[in-house]
C-alpha positions in Angstrom: -138.9 -6.5 102.3 -136.1 -9.0 102.6 -132.5 -9.4 104.0 -129.2 -10.3 102.7 -126.9 -11.9 105.2 -123.2 -10.6 104.3 -120.1 -12.7 105.0 -119.0 -10.5 107.8 -118.2 -11.1 111.5 -118.6 -8.6 113.8 -119.5 -8.2 117.6 -122.9 -8.4 117.0 -122.5 -11.5 115.0 -123.4 -11.9 111.0 -124.3 -8.3 109.6 -127.3 -8.0 107.2 -128.4 -5.4 104.7 -131.9 -4.8 104.8 -133.5 -4.8 101.0 -136.3 -2.8 99.4 -136.9 -2.0 95.8 -134.9 1.2 96.1 -131.6 -0.9 97.1 -132.1 -3.7 94.7 -130.3 -1.9 91.7 -127.2 -0.9 94.1 -126.7 -4.6 95.1 -127.0 -5.6 91.2 -124.4 -3.3 90.3 -122.0 -4.2 93.0 -122.5 -7.9 91.8 -121.6 -6.8 88.2 -118.2 -5.0 88.8 -116.8 -6.4 85.4 -119.2 -4.4 83.5 -118.3 -1.1 85.2 -116.4 1.5 82.8 -113.0 1.2 83.4 -113.6 -1.3 86.3 -114.6 1.8 88.7 -117.4 2.7 90.5 -118.7 5.1 93.2 -120.8 4.2 96.0 -122.6 7.3 97.2 -125.1 7.7 99.7 -126.2 9.5 103.1 -125.0 8.5 106.5 -126.0 5.3 108.1 -127.2 3.9 104.8 -125.1 0.9 105.0 -122.2 2.2 102.4 -119.2 0.9 104.6 -121.0 -2.5 105.0 -121.7 -3.0 101.4 -118.2 -2.2 100.7 -116.6 -4.4 103.1 -119.1 -7.3 101.6 -117.6 -6.3 98.1 -114.2 -6.4 99.2 -114.3 -9.7 101.5 -116.1 -11.2 98.6 -113.4 -11.0 96.4 -115.0 -8.7 93.8 -112.6 -5.9 93.9 -111.0 -3.5 96.1 -112.9 -0.8 98.3 -111.8 2.5 99.5 -114.1 4.1 102.3 -114.5 7.6 102.8 -112.9 8.1 99.3 -113.3 11.8 98.9 -111.1 12.3 101.9 -108.0 10.5 100.8 -105.0 12.4 99.3 -105.5 13.0 95.4 -102.2 11.7 94.6 -102.9 8.4 96.6 -106.5 8.1 95.1 -104.9 8.5 91.8 -102.3 5.8 92.4 -104.9 3.4 93.6 -106.8 3.9 90.4 -103.9 3.3 88.1 -102.8 0.3 89.9 -106.6 -1.2 89.8 -106.3 -0.7 86.1 -103.1 -2.3 85.8 -104.2 -5.3 88.0 -107.2 -5.4 85.9 -109.1 -5.3 89.4 -112.2 -3.7 90.2 -112.2 -0.3 92.4 -115.1 0.7 94.3 -114.8 4.1 96.0 -117.4 5.2 98.7 -118.3 8.7 100.0 -121.1 10.4 101.4 -121.2 12.7 98.5 -121.4 12.0 94.7 -118.2 12.9 92.9 -119.5 16.2 91.6 -119.3 17.3 94.9 -115.8 16.4 95.8 -113.1 19.1 95.6 -110.7 17.6 93.3 -107.5 19.7 92.1 -106.0 17.0 89.7 -107.5 17.2 86.2 -106.7 13.8 85.4 -108.2 12.5 88.6 -111.3 14.4 88.0 -111.8 12.9 84.8 -111.4 9.4 85.9 -113.9 9.9 88.5 -116.2 11.5 86.0 -116.0 8.3 84.0 -116.8 6.1 86.7 -120.0 4.3 87.5 -122.1 6.1 90.1 -124.0 4.0 92.3 -126.3 6.0 94.5 -128.3 4.8 97.6 -131.3 7.1 97.8 -134.1 7.5 100.6 -135.6 4.4 101.9 -138.8 3.4 100.0 -141.7 2.0 102.0 -140.5 -1.5 102.1 -136.9 -0.5 103.0 -138.3 2.1 105.8 -140.6 -1.0 107.3 -137.4 -3.5 107.1 -135.1 -0.8 108.7 -137.7 -0.2 111.4 -138.1 -3.8 112.2 -134.2 -4.5 112.0 -133.5 -1.4 114.6 -136.5 -2.5 116.7 -135.3 -6.3 116.9 -131.8 -5.2 117.9 -133.3 -3.5 120.8 -135.9 -5.9 121.8 -138.8 -3.7 120.8 -142.1 -5.0 120.0 -143.9 -3.0 117.3 -147.3 -4.3 116.5 -148.9 -3.8 112.9 -151.1 -0.9 114.3 -147.9 1.2 115.5 -146.1 0.2 112.2 -149.0 1.7 110.1 -149.0 4.6 112.1 -145.2 5.2 111.9 -144.5 4.5 108.3 -146.4 7.6 106.8 -145.0 9.9 109.6 -141.3 9.0 110.0 -138.3 11.1 108.4 -137.5 9.2 105.1 -133.6 8.9 105.8 -131.4 5.8 107.2 -130.1 8.0 110.1 -133.4 9.3 110.9 -135.3 5.9 111.3 -132.5 4.8 113.5 -132.5 7.8 115.5 -136.3 7.5 116.0 -136.2 3.9 117.2 -133.8 4.9 119.6 -136.0 7.5 120.9 -138.9 5.3 121.1 -136.7 2.9 123.1 -135.8 5.5 125.5 -139.3 6.5 126.1 -140.7 3.0 126.5 -137.8 2.2 129.2 -138.3 5.8 130.9 -142.0 5.2 131.2 -141.5 1.4 131.7 -144.4 1.2 129.2 -144.8 -0.9 126.0 -144.7 0.8 122.6 -148.2 2.2 121.7 -149.2 4.8 119.2 -149.4 7.2 122.2 -145.7 6.5 122.7 -144.7 6.6 119.0 -146.8 10.0 118.7 -144.7 11.6 121.6 -141.3 10.2 120.0 -142.3 11.7 116.6 -143.2 15.0 118.4 -139.7 15.0 120.2 -137.9 14.5 117.3 -139.6 17.6 115.8 -139.2 19.8 118.5 -142.8 19.8 119.4 -142.8 17.3 122.4 -144.2 18.7 125.5 -143.4 16.7 128.5 -146.4 15.2 130.5 -147.2 16.6 134.0 -147.3 13.5 136.4 
């Protein structure tokens, strides 16, 4: 697992993208925009997967133009942006939670253009990426997760970016409520709470 530091400045400082094998093809595709068909690509992936951050990195690095939540843009505006990108010979990255097949497109010309674009999909986190996301979210919250806790957690957690972030939030909350370090027992309770099977302990 490794990280890419992105040239972005936010309230939390420099942003990073955690890498795993499943995300490497996404980064490579974004770095080769000159090879995209019609210089257009669609970056699709689930919530909290880093799509918007990657799109900002793409645009601010000068690689091309990026449109976040492109599936919610008025069709005529999106069609105009596509035509302008072609006229300027400038790559266009469209970002959405959904692949273009799930978009509701009424304009046939726009639908055909989107169908010809390169689809770049962010999938579920692999083991390396999941471990990296756990470490990143834990570090941001000042949590210390030892190797035993991580080994217990990895095969049991929900394999989604949003799910991992929410689980670490739950672990942090339980740790603060109990004024206790993160142990396998605490992680077990956090997993049970997330699954709806948690039973509060009697004091």
